C-alpha positions in Angstrom: 3.4 2.6 -15.3 4.9 4.0 -12.3 5.2 7.5 -13.9 1.5 7.4 -14.6 0.7 6.8 -11.1 3.1 9.5 -9.8 1.5 12.4 -11.7 -1.9 12.1 -9.9 -0.1 11.6 -6.6 1.9 14.8 -7.2 -1.3 16.7 -7.9 -2.9 15.3 -4.8 -0.1 16.3 -2.7 -0.4 19.9 -3.9 -4.1 19.8 -3.3 -3.6 18.4 0.2 -1.4 21.2 1.2 -4.5 23.3 1.9 -6.5 20.6 3.8 -6.7 19.8 7.4 -5.4 16.5 8.9 -8.5 14.5 8.6 -9.0 15.5 4.9 -5.4 14.6 4.2 -5.8 11.3 6.0 -9.0 10.4 4.0 -7.3 11.4 0.8 -4.1 9.3 1.6 -6.4 6.3 2.3 -8.2 6.8 -1.0 -4.8 6.9 -2.8 -3.6 3.8 -1.1 -6.8 1.9 -2.0 -6.5 3.1 -5.6 -2.8 2.1 -5.8 -3.7 -1.3 -4.4 -6.4 -1.7 -7.1 -4.0 -0.7 -9.9 -1.4 -3.1 -8.6 -3.9 -5.9 -8.5 -5.2 -5.2 -12.0 -1.6 -5.1 -13.4 -0.9 -8.4 -11.7 -4.0 -9.9 -13.1 -3.2 -8.6 -16.6 0.4 -9.9 -16.5 -1.0 -13.4 -15.5 -3.7 -13.4 -18.1 -3.7 -16.2 -20.8 -3.5 -13.6 -23.6 -0.2 -12.0 -22.3 1.2 -15.5 -21.8 0.2 -16.4 -25.3 1.9 -13.4 -26.7 5.0 -14.2 -24.7 5.1 -17.7 -26.2 4.6 -16.3 -29.7 7.5 -14.0 -29.2 9.8 -16.8 -28.0 8.7 -18.8 -31.1 9.4 -15.9 -33.4 12.8 -15.2 -31.8 13.7 -18.9 -32.4 12.6 -18.7 -36.0 14.7 -15.6 -36.5 17.7 -17.4 -35.0 17.3 -20.3 -37.3 17.0 -18.0 -40.3 20.1 -16.1 -39.4 22.0 -19.3 -38.8 21.1 -20.8 -42.1 21.9 -17.5 -43.8 25.3 -17.5 -42.2 25.9 -21.1 -43.4 24.9 -20.1 -46.9 27.2 -17.1 -47.0 30.1 -19.2 -45.7 29.4 -21.8 -48.4 29.1 -19.1 -51.1 32.4 -17.6 -50.0 34.1 -20.9 -50.1 32.9 -21.6 -53.6 33.8 -18.2 -54.8 37.3 -18.5 -53.3 37.7 -22.0 -55.0 36.6 -20.5 -58.4 39.0 -17.6 -58.0 41.9 -19.9 -57.2 41.1 -22.1 -60.2 40.8 -19.2 -62.5 43.8 -18.2 -64.7 42.3 -15.2 -66.0 42.6 -11.8 -64.2 39.5 -10.2 -62.6 38.5 -7.4 -64.9 35.9 -5.0 -63.8 
């Protein structure tokens, strides 16, 4: 977001190089007002119910993924124990 704001500011600074002090001050005030407006709108967007809902959904999805991984690990460990028990109980060599 900051990079997006910096590009017009760099262009403005180049344009201001050929202006008198009053023009530069007016342009600077305009830039400050625009930056304030962008900051306010960004703050409003971040506090919007939609963004908060997305955040809640992401937390829930992350929790679900954690649960699935935990259960998968338990299943893999159980399968490994069962496989080891079968291998120990087998008198036959493993032929592949």
